[in-house]
mmCIF file as gemmi writes it, N, C-alpha and C atoms, coordinates in Angstrom:
data_model
loop_
_atom_site.group_PDB
_atom_site.id
_atom_site.type_symbol
_atom_site.label_atom_id
_atom_site.label_alt_id
_atom_site.label_comp_id
_atom_site.label_asym_id
_atom_site.label_entity_id
_atom_site.label_seq_id
_atom_site.pdbx_PDB_ins_code
_atom_site.Cartn_x
_atom_site.Cartn_y
_atom_site.Cartn_z
_atom_site.occupancy
_atom_site.B_iso_or_equiv
_atom_site.pdbx_formal_charge
_atom_site.auth_seq_id
_atom_site.auth_asym_id
_atom_site.pdbx_PDB_model_num
ATOM 1 N N . MET Axp A 1 ? -34.386 -19.824 29.346 1 0 ? 1 A 1
ATOM 2 C CA . MET Axp A 1 ? -34.86 -18.14 28.85 1 0 ? 1 A 1
ATOM 3 C C . MET Axp A 1 ? -35.641 -18.147 27.402 1 0 ? 1 A 1
ATOM 4 N N . ARG Axp A 2 ? -36.524 -17.65 27.503 1 0 ? 2 A 1
ATOM 5 C CA . ARG Axp A 2 ? -37.384 -17.992 26.322 1 0 ? 2 A 1
ATOM 6 C C . ARG Axp A 2 ? -37.435 -16.063 25.821 1 0 ? 2 A 1
ATOM 7 N N . LEU Axp A 3 ? -36.916 -15.907 24.443 1 0 ? 3 A 1
ATOM 8 C CA . LEU Axp A 3 ? -36.675 -14.48 23.797 1 0 ? 3 A 1
ATOM 9 C C . LEU Axp A 3 ? -38.114 -14.738 22.675 1 0 ? 3 A 1
ATOM 10 N N . LEU Axp A 4 ? -38.081 -13.156 22.654 1 0 ? 4 A 1
ATOM 11 C CA . LEU Axp A 4 ? -39.492 -12.712 22.141 1 0 ? 4 A 1
ATOM 12 C C . LEU Axp A 4 ? -38.963 -11.849 20.745 1 0 ? 4 A 1
ATOM 13 N N . ASN Axp A 5 ? -39.354 -11.921 19.599 1 0 ? 5 A 1
ATOM 14 C CA . ASN Axp A 5 ? -39.018 -10.681 18.831 1 0 ? 5 A 1
ATOM 15 C C . ASN Axp A 5 ? -40.271 -9.859 18.681 1 0 ? 5 A 1
ATOM 16 N N . ASP Axp A 6 ? -40.081 -8.664 17.855 1 0 ? 6 A 1
ATOM 17 C CA . ASP Axp A 6 ? -40.985 -7.597 17.9 1 0 ? 6 A 1
ATOM 18 C C . ASP Axp A 6 ? -42.645 -8.535 17.699 1 0 ? 6 A 1
ATOM 19 N N . GLN Axp A 7 ? -43.062 -9.212 16.671 1 0 ? 7 A 1
ATOM 20 C CA . GLN Axp A 7 ? -44.201 -9.84 16.505 1 0 ? 7 A 1
ATOM 21 C C . GLN Axp A 7 ? -44.546 -10.802 17.725 1 0 ? 7 A 1
ATOM 22 N N . SER Axp A 8 ? -43.8 -11.617 18.258 1 0 ? 8 A 1
ATOM 23 C CA . SER Axp A 8 ? -44.148 -12.446 19.339 1 0 ? 8 A 1
ATOM 24 C C . SER Axp A 8 ? -44.692 -11.302 20.588 1 0 ? 8 A 1
ATOM 25 N N . LEU Axp A 9 ? -43.665 -10.252 20.731 1 0 ? 9 A 1
ATOM 26 C CA . LEU Axp A 9 ? -44.047 -9.471 21.953 1 0 ? 9 A 1
ATOM 27 C C . LEU Axp A 9 ? -45.382 -8.654 21.212 1 0 ? 9 A 1
ATOM 28 N N . ALA Axp A 10 ? -45.429 -8.296 20.257 1 0 ? 10 A 1
ATOM 29 C CA . ALA Axp A 10 ? -46.771 -7.562 19.787 1 0 ? 10 A 1
ATOM 30 C C . ALA Axp A 10 ? -47.888 -8.545 20.289 1 0 ? 10 A 1
ATOM 31 N N . ASP Axp A 11 ? -48.018 -9.876 19.54 1 0 ? 11 A 1
ATOM 32 C CA . ASP Axp A 11 ? -48.888 -10.897 19.957 1 0 ? 11 A 1
ATOM 33 C C . ASP Axp A 11 ? -49.411 -10.611 21.334 1 0 ? 11 A 1
ATOM 34 N N . LEU Axp A 12 ? -48.127 -10.828 22.269 1 0 ? 12 A 1
ATOM 35 C CA . LEU Axp A 12 ? -48.366 -11.038 23.758 1 0 ? 12 A 1
ATOM 36 C C . LEU Axp A 12 ? -48.986 -10.108 24.079 1 0 ? 12 A 1
ATOM 37 N N . LEU Axp A 13 ? -48.785 -8.957 24.017 1 0 ? 13 A 1
ATOM 38 C CA . LEU Axp A 13 ? -49.437 -7.668 24.309 1 0 ? 13 A 1
ATOM 39 C C . LEU Axp A 13 ? -50.771 -7.414 23.833 1 0 ? 13 A 1
ATOM 40 N N . ASP Axp A 14 ? -51.016 -7.914 22.704 1 0 ? 14 A 1
ATOM 41 C CA . ASP Axp A 14 ? -52.238 -7.396 22.145 1 0 ? 14 A 1
ATOM 42 C C . ASP Axp A 14 ? -52.446 -6.089 21.513 1 0 ? 14 A 1
ATOM 43 N N . VAL Axp A 15 ? -50.908 -5.861 20.766 1 0 ? 15 A 1
ATOM 44 C CA . VAL Axp A 15 ? -50.904 -4.688 20.235 1 0 ? 15 A 1
ATOM 45 C C . VAL Axp A 15 ? -50.413 -5.02 18.91 1 0 ? 15 A 1
ATOM 46 N N . SER Axp A 16 ? -50.428 -3.823 18.024 1 0 ? 16 A 1
ATOM 47 C CA . SER Axp A 16 ? -49.531 -3.821 16.537 1 0 ? 16 A 1
ATOM 48 C C . SER Axp A 16 ? -47.962 -4.013 16.702 1 0 ? 16 A 1
ATOM 49 N N . ILE Axp A 17 ? -47.757 -4.911 15.795 1 0 ? 17 A 1
ATOM 50 C CA . ILE Axp A 17 ? -45.906 -4.872 15.695 1 0 ? 17 A 1
ATOM 51 C C . ILE Axp A 17 ? -45.708 -3.33 15.206 1 0 ? 17 A 1
ATOM 52 N N . ALA Axp A 18 ? -46.249 -2.311 14.768 1 0 ? 18 A 1
ATOM 53 C CA . ALA Axp A 18 ? -45.867 -1.163 14.241 1 0 ? 18 A 1
ATOM 54 C C . ALA Axp A 18 ? -45.607 -0.312 15.904 1 0 ? 18 A 1
ATOM 55 N N . TRP Axp A 19 ? -46.374 -0.597 17.142 1 0 ? 19 A 1
ATOM 56 C CA . TRP Axp A 19 ? -46.759 0.295 17.97 1 0 ? 19 A 1
ATOM 57 C C . TRP Axp A 19 ? -44.965 -0.073 18.931 1 0 ? 19 A 1
ATOM 58 N N . VAL Axp A 20 ? -44.952 -1.796 18.794 1 0 ? 20 A 1
ATOM 59 C CA . VAL Axp A 20 ? -43.577 -2.203 19.259 1 0 ? 20 A 1
ATOM 60 C C . VAL Axp A 20 ? -42.502 -1.515 18.569 1 0 ? 20 A 1
ATOM 61 N N . ARG Axp A 21 ? -42.709 -1.386 17.203 1 0 ? 21 A 1
ATOM 62 C CA . ARG Axp A 21 ? -41.368 -0.809 16.682 1 0 ? 21 A 1
ATOM 63 C C . ARG Axp A 21 ? -41.394 0.904 16.763 1 0 ? 21 A 1
ATOM 64 N N . GLN Axp A 22 ? -42.407 0.948 16.93 1 0 ? 22 A 1
ATOM 65 C CA . GLN Axp A 22 ? -42.751 2.782 17.385 1 0 ? 22 A 1
ATOM 66 C C . GLN Axp A 22 ? -41.878 3.381 18.685 1 0 ? 22 A 1
ATOM 67 N N . GLN Axp A 23 ? -42.222 2.257 19.723 1 0 ? 23 A 1
ATOM 68 C CA . GLN Axp A 23 ? -41.463 2.372 21.038 1 0 ? 23 A 1
ATOM 69 C C . GLN Axp A 23 ? -40.314 2.002 20.965 1 0 ? 23 A 1
ATOM 70 N N . LYS Axp A 24 ? -39.725 1.322 20.156 1 0 ? 24 A 1
ATOM 71 C CA . LYS Axp A 24 ? -38.39 0.899 20.122 1 0 ? 24 A 1
ATOM 72 C C . LYS Axp A 24 ? -37.802 2.176 19.755 1 0 ? 24 A 1
ATOM 73 N N . SER Axp A 25 ? -38.353 2.799 18.501 1 0 ? 25 A 1
ATOM 74 C CA . SER Axp A 25 ? -37.488 4.092 17.953 1 0 ? 25 A 1
ATOM 75 C C . SER Axp A 25 ? -37.779 5.245 18.93 1 0 ? 25 A 1
ATOM 76 N N . TYR Axp A 26 ? -38.66 5.837 19.563 1 0 ? 26 A 1
ATOM 77 C CA . TYR Axp A 26 ? -38.943 6.639 20.385 1 0 ? 26 A 1
ATOM 78 C C . TYR Axp A 26 ? -37.905 6.238 21.543 1 0 ? 26 A 1
ATOM 79 N N . ARG Axp A 27 ? -37.73 5.413 22.157 1 0 ? 27 A 1
ATOM 80 C CA . ARG Axp A 27 ? -36.759 5.3 23.132 1 0 ? 27 A 1
ATOM 81 C C . ARG Axp A 27 ? -35.287 5.082 22.652 1 0 ? 27 A 1
ATOM 82 N N . LYS Axp A 28 ? -35.168 4.75 21.2 1 0 ? 28 A 1
ATOM 83 C CA . LYS Axp A 28 ? -33.644 5.125 20.727 1 0 ? 28 A 1
ATOM 84 C C . LYS Axp A 28 ? -33.342 6.864 20.479 1 0 ? 28 A 1
ATOM 85 N N . ASN Axp A 29 ? -34.493 7.41 19.947 1 0 ? 29 A 1
ATOM 86 C CA . ASN Axp A 29 ? -34.121 8.803 19.798 1 0 ? 29 A 1
ATOM 87 C C . ASN Axp A 29 ? -34.576 10.155 20.86 1 0 ? 29 A 1
ATOM 88 N N . GLY Axp A 30 ? -34.792 8.987 21.862 1 0 ? 30 A 1
ATOM 89 C CA . GLY Axp A 30 ? -35.085 10.052 23.213 1 0 ? 30 A 1
ATOM 90 C C . GLY Axp A 30 ? -36.639 10.54 23.53 1 0 ? 30 A 1
ATOM 91 N N . LYS Axp A 31 ? -37.255 10.686 22.609 1 0 ? 31 A 1
ATOM 92 C CA . LYS Axp A 31 ? -38.551 10.728 22.463 1 0 ? 31 A 1
ATOM 93 C C . LYS Axp A 31 ? -39.648 9.431 23.966 1 0 ? 31 A 1
ATOM 94 N N . GLU Axp A 32 ? -40.761 10.211 24.406 1 0 ? 32 A 1
ATOM 95 C CA . GLU Axp A 32 ? -41.431 9.559 25.518 1 0 ? 32 A 1
ATOM 96 C C . GLU Axp A 32 ? -41.976 8.548 24.829 1 0 ? 32 A 1
ATOM 97 N N . HIS Axp A 33 ? -42.038 7.478 25.375 1 0 ? 33 A 1
ATOM 98 C CA . HIS Axp A 33 ? -42.398 6.056 25.166 1 0 ? 33 A 1
ATOM 99 C C . HIS Axp A 33 ? -42.392 4.978 26.663 1 0 ? 33 A 1
ATOM 100 N N . SER Axp A 34 ? -43.331 3.987 26.356 1 0 ? 34 A 1
ATOM 101 C CA . SER Axp A 34 ? -44.018 3.411 27.201 1 0 ? 34 A 1
ATOM 102 C C . SER Axp A 34 ? -43.2 1.637 27.288 1 0 ? 34 A 1
ATOM 103 N N . LEU Axp A 35 ? -42.478 1.449 26.492 1 0 ? 35 A 1
ATOM 104 C CA . LEU Axp A 35 ? -41.925 0.126 26.238 1 0 ? 35 A 1
ATOM 105 C C . LEU Axp A 35 ? -40.366 0.263 27.137 1 0 ? 35 A 1
ATOM 106 N N . ASP Axp A 36 ? -40.554 0.15 28.051 1 0 ? 36 A 1
ATOM 107 C CA . ASP Axp A 36 ? -39.061 0.666 29.168 1 0 ? 36 A 1
ATOM 108 C C . ASP Axp A 36 ? -38.544 -0.974 29.471 1 0 ? 36 A 1
ATOM 109 N N . VAL Axp A 37 ? -38.302 -1.693 28.541 1 0 ? 37 A 1
ATOM 110 C CA . VAL Axp A 37 ? -37.485 -3.143 28.531 1 0 ? 37 A 1
ATOM 111 C C . VAL Axp A 37 ? -36.499 -3.053 27.561 1 0 ? 37 A 1
ATOM 112 N N . ASP Axp A 38 ? -34.927 -3.43 28.153 1 0 ? 38 A 1
ATOM 113 C CA . ASP Axp A 38 ? -34.005 -3.541 27.496 1 0 ? 38 A 1
ATOM 114 C C . ASP Axp A 38 ? -34.038 -4.634 26.795 1 0 ? 38 A 1
ATOM 115 N N . PRO Axp A 39 ? -34.022 -4.911 25.378 1 0 ? 39 A 1
ATOM 116 C CA . PRO Axp A 39 ? -33.606 -5.647 24.473 1 0 ? 39 A 1
ATOM 117 C C . PRO Axp A 39 ? -32.177 -6.381 24.682 1 0 ? 39 A 1
ATOM 118 N N . ILE Axp A 40 ? -32.181 -7.582 24.192 1 0 ? 40 A 1
ATOM 119 C CA . ILE Axp A 40 ? -30.773 -8.223 24.082 1 0 ? 40 A 1
ATOM 120 C C . ILE Axp A 40 ? -30.703 -8.446 22.365 1 0 ? 40 A 1
ATOM 121 N N . LEU Axp A 41 ? -29.26 -7.837 22.259 1 0 ? 41 A 1
ATOM 122 C CA . LEU Axp A 41 ? -29.289 -8.082 20.883 1 0 ? 41 A 1
ATOM 123 C C . LEU Axp A 41 ? -28.338 -9.532 20.565 1 0 ? 41 A 1
ATOM 124 N N . ILE Axp A 42 ? -28.897 -9.972 18.904 1 0 ? 42 A 1
ATOM 125 C CA . ILE Axp A 42 ? -28.172 -11.175 18.707 1 0 ? 42 A 1
ATOM 126 C C . ILE Axp A 42 ? -28.172 -11.059 17.443 1 0 ? 42 A 1
ATOM 127 N N . GLY Axp A 43 ? -26.551 -9.978 17.255 1 0 ? 43 A 1
ATOM 128 C CA . GLY Axp A 43 ? -26.419 -10.18 15.913 1 0 ? 43 A 1
ATOM 129 C C . GLY Axp A 43 ? -26.906 -8.391 15.951 1 0 ? 43 A 1
ATOM 130 N N . LYS Axp A 44 ? -27.785 -8.493 14.956 1 0 ? 44 A 1
ATOM 131 C CA . LYS Axp A 44 ? -28.539 -6.92 14.947 1 0 ? 44 A 1
ATOM 132 C C . LYS Axp A 44 ? -29.94 -7.251 15.104 1 0 ? 44 A 1
ATOM 133 N N . THR Axp A 45 ? -30.248 -7.933 15.403 1 0 ? 45 A 1
ATOM 134 C CA . THR Axp A 45 ? -31.66 -8.364 15.923 1 0 ? 45 A 1
ATOM 135 C C . THR Axp A 45 ? -32.046 -8.243 17.349 1 0 ? 45 A 1
ATOM 136 N N . ARG Axp A 46 ? -32.859 -7.643 17.662 1 0 ? 46 A 1
ATOM 137 C CA . ARG Axp A 46 ? -33.362 -7.209 18.893 1 0 ? 46 A 1
ATOM 138 C C . ARG Axp A 46 ? -34.087 -8.377 19.602 1 0 ? 46 A 1
ATOM 139 N N . ARG Axp A 47 ? -33.987 -8.966 20.736 1 0 ? 47 A 1
ATOM 140 C CA . ARG Axp A 47 ? -35.178 -9.901 21.501 1 0 ? 47 A 1
ATOM 141 C C . ARG Axp A 47 ? -35.363 -9.369 22.562 1 0 ? 47 A 1
ATOM 142 N N . TYR Axp A 48 ? -36.458 -10.037 23.05 1 0 ? 48 A 1
ATOM 143 C CA . TYR Axp A 48 ? -36.894 -9.746 24.366 1 0 ? 48 A 1
ATOM 144 C C . TYR Axp A 48 ? -37.006 -10.65 25.759 1 0 ? 48 A 1
ATOM 145 N N . ARG Axp A 49 ? -36.476 -10.565 26.402 1 0 ? 49 A 1
ATOM 146 C CA . ARG Axp A 49 ? -36.644 -11.716 27.716 1 0 ? 49 A 1
ATOM 147 C C . ARG Axp A 49 ? -37.947 -11.638 28.143 1 0 ? 49 A 1
ATOM 148 N N . LEU Axp A 50 ? -38.637 -13.019 27.796 1 0 ? 50 A 1
ATOM 149 C CA . LEU Axp A 50 ? -40.074 -13.031 28.354 1 0 ? 50 A 1
ATOM 150 C C . LEU Axp A 50 ? -40.104 -12.718 29.881 1 0 ? 50 A 1
ATOM 151 N N . ALA Axp A 51 ? -39.075 -13.194 31.161 1 0 ? 51 A 1
ATOM 152 C CA . ALA Axp A 51 ? -39.149 -12.354 32.428 1 0 ? 51 A 1
ATOM 153 C C . ALA Axp A 51 ? -38.976 -11.314 32.387 1 0 ? 51 A 1
ATOM 154 N N . ASP Axp A 52 ? -38.289 -10.485 31.727 1 0 ? 52 A 1
ATOM 155 C CA . ASP Axp A 52 ? -38.433 -8.781 31.58 1 0 ? 52 A 1
ATOM 156 C C . ASP Axp A 52 ? -39.796 -8.53 31.355 1 0 ? 52 A 1
ATOM 157 N N . ILE Axp A 53 ? -40.473 -9.007 30.361 1 0 ? 53 A 1
ATOM 158 C CA . ILE Axp A 53 ? -41.596 -8.195 29.82 1 0 ? 53 A 1
ATOM 159 C C . ILE Axp A 53 ? -42.639 -8.745 30.959 1 0 ? 53 A 1
ATOM 160 N N . GLU Axp A 54 ? -42.64 -9.783 31.267 1 0 ? 54 A 1
ATOM 161 C CA . GLU Axp A 54 ? -43.717 -10.012 32.67 1 0 ? 54 A 1
ATOM 162 C C . GLU Axp A 54 ? -43.424 -8.96 33.623 1 0 ? 54 A 1
ATOM 163 N N . MET Axp A 55 ? -41.97 -8.914 34.217 1 0 ? 55 A 1
ATOM 164 C CA . MET Axp A 55 ? -41.947 -8.05 35.255 1 0 ? 55 A 1
ATOM 165 C C . MET Axp A 55 ? -42.662 -6.29 34.467 1 0 ? 55 A 1
ATOM 166 N N . TRP Axp A 56 ? -42.012 -6.217 33.517 1 0 ? 56 A 1
ATOM 167 C CA . TRP Axp A 56 ? -42.422 -4.673 32.949 1 0 ? 56 A 1
ATOM 168 C C . TRP Axp A 56 ? -44.027 -4.988 32.917 1 0 ? 56 A 1
ATOM 169 N N . LEU Axp A 57 ? -45.021 -5.825 32.783 1 0 ? 57 A 1
ATOM 170 C CA . LEU Axp A 57 ? -46.157 -5.541 32.682 1 0 ? 57 A 1
ATOM 171 C C . LEU Axp A 57 ? -46.978 -5.448 34.368 1 0 ? 57 A 1
ATOM 172 N N . ARG Axp A 58 ? -46.059 -6.005 35.492 1 0 ? 58 A 1
ATOM 173 C CA . ARG Axp A 58 ? -46.534 -6.054 36.682 1 0 ? 58 A 1
ATOM 174 C C . ARG Axp A 58 ? -46.032 -4.617 37.272 1 0 ? 58 A 1
ATOM 175 N N . THR Axp A 59 ? -45.492 -3.611 36.755 1 0 ? 59 A 1
ATOM 176 C CA . THR Axp A 59 ? -45.011 -2.277 37.347 1 0 ? 59 A 1
ATOM 177 C C . THR Axp A 59 ? -46.08 -1.313 37.008 1 0 ? 59 A 1
ATOM 178 N N . PRO Axp A 60 ? -46.252 -0.402 37.785 1 0 ? 60 A 1
ATOM 179 C CA . PRO Axp A 60 ? -47.394 0.704 37.478 1 0 ? 60 A 1
ATOM 180 C C . PRO Axp A 60 ? -47.205 1.297 36.463 1 0 ? 60 A 1
ATOM 181 N N . TRP Axp A 61 ? -48.369 2.097 35.704 1 0 ? 61 A 1
ATOM 182 C CA . TRP Axp A 61 ? -48.493 2.478 34.591 1 0 ? 61 A 1
ATOM 183 C C . TRP Axp A 61 ? -49.328 4.035 34.462 1 0 ? 61 A 1
ATOM 184 N N . LYS Axp A 62 ? -48.704 4.747 33.833 1 0 ? 62 A 1
ATOM 185 C CA . LYS Axp A 62 ? -49.73 5.789 33.52 1 0 ? 62 A 1
ATOM 186 C C . LYS Axp A 62 ? -50.899 4.905 32.436 1 0 ? 62 A 1
ATOM 187 N N . GLU Axp A 63 ? -52.123 5.073 33.066 1 0 ? 63 A 1
ATOM 188 C CA . GLU Axp A 63 ? -53.24 4.613 32.081 1 0 ? 63 A 1
ATOM 189 C C . GLU Axp A 63 ? -53.398 5.063 30.85 1 0 ? 63 A 1
ATOM 190 N N . SER Axp A 64 ? -52.742 5.953 30.46 1 0 ? 64 A 1
ATOM 191 C CA . SER Axp A 64 ? -53.213 6.719 29.044 1 0 ? 64 A 1
ATOM 192 C C . SER Axp A 64 ? -52.329 5.548 27.5 1 0 ? 64 A 1
ATOM 193 N N . VAL Axp A 65 ? -51.221 4.809 28.821 1 0 ? 65 A 1
ATOM 194 C CA . VAL Axp A 65 ? -50.102 4.32 27.894 1 0 ? 65 A 1
ATOM 195 C C . VAL Axp A 65 ? -50.473 2.662 28.061 1 0 ? 65 A 1
ATOM 196 N N . LYS Axp A 66 ? -51.061 2.448 28.696 1 0 ? 66 A 1
ATOM 197 C CA . LYS Axp A 66 ? -50.987 0.863 29.038 1 0 ? 66 A 1
ATOM 198 C C . LYS Axp A 66 ? -51.534 0.023 27.966 1 0 ? 66 A 1
ATOM 199 N N . PRO Axp A 67 ? -50.756 -1.071 27.349 1 0 ? 67 A 1
ATOM 200 C CA . PRO Axp A 67 ? -51.514 -2.003 26.347 1 0 ? 67 A 1
ATOM 201 C C . PRO Axp A 67 ? -52.596 -2.62 27.414 1 0 ? 67 A 1
ATOM 202 N N . LYS Axp A 68 ? -53.094 -3.647 26.553 1 0 ? 68 A 1
ATOM 203 C CA . LYS Axp A 68 ? -53.925 -4.753 27.233 1 0 ? 68 A 1
ATOM 204 C C . LYS Axp A 68 ? -53.136 -5.846 27.526 1 0 ? 68 A 1
ATOM 205 N N . GLU Axp A 69 ? -53.461 -5.955 29.097 1 0 ? 69 A 1
ATOM 206 C CA . GLU Axp A 69 ? -52.521 -7.144 29.632 1 0 ? 69 A 1
ATOM 207 C C . GLU Axp A 69 ? -52.964 -8.429 29.595 1 0 ? 69 A 1
ATOM 208 N N . LYS Axp A 70 ? -51.992 -9.104 29.341 1 0 ? 70 A 1
ATOM 209 C CA . LYS Axp A 70 ? -52.18 -10.648 29.155 1 0 ? 70 A 1
ATOM 210 C C . LYS Axp A 70 ? -51.557 -11.044 30.111 1 0 ? 70 A 1
ATOM 211 N N . ILE Axp A 71 ? -51.363 -10.766 31.219 1 0 ? 71 A 1
ATOM 212 C CA . ILE Axp A 71 ? -50.616 -11.74 32.493 1 0 ? 71 A 1
ATOM 213 C C . ILE Axp A 71 ? -50.925 -12.618 32.521 1 0 ? 71 A 1
ATOM 214 N N . SER Axp A 72 ? -52.152 -13.252 32.687 1 0 ? 72 A 1
ATOM 215 C CA . SER Axp A 72 ? -52.749 -14.427 33.136 1 0 ? 72 A 1
ATOM 216 C C . SER Axp A 72 ? -52.299 -15.47 31.878 1 0 ? 72 A 1
ATOM 217 N N . SER Axp A 73 ? -52.254 -14.945 30.785 1 0 ? 73 A 1
ATOM 218 C CA . SER Axp A 73 ? -51.905 -16.179 29.564 1 0 ? 73 A 1
ATOM 219 C C . SER Axp A 73 ? -50.396 -16.531 29.897 1 0 ? 73 A 1
ATOM 220 N N . ILE Axp A 74 ? -49.862 -15.458 30.376 1 0 ? 74 A 1
ATOM 221 C CA . ILE Axp A 74 ? -48.401 -15.306 30.409 1 0 ? 74 A 1
ATOM 222 C C . ILE Axp A 74 ? -47.883 -16.614 31.302 1 0 ? 74 A 1
ATOM 223 N N . SER Axp A 75 ? -48.718 -16.255 32.711 1 0 ? 75 A 1
ATOM 224 C CA . SER Axp A 75 ? -48.395 -17.472 33.761 1 0 ? 75 A 1
ATOM 225 C C . SER Axp A 75 ? -48.803 -18.566 33.404 1 0 ? 75 A 1
ATOM 226 N N . ALA Axp A 76 ? -49.633 -18.894 32.629 1 0 ? 76 A 1
ATOM 227 C CA . ALA Axp A 76 ? -50.619 -20.525 32.277 1 0 ? 76 A 1
ATOM 228 C C . ALA Axp A 76 ? -49.596 -21.365 31.961 1 0 ? 76 A 1
């Protein structure tokens, strides 16, 4: 099981680390967000399962919030 931190997730999605953290904050505070992946906690640090991110990328999106997809690079 491969785990991703905020920076690794941002690199994979080709978004800024600030976007990842903003999504995390929005979700925590009940605001509209698009990163609907449950992180796992290791101590106080949140990590994302690569398999969960891959599944999330394959789900239908609202076009306005869709980050650049990198599914082909994940599968390679």
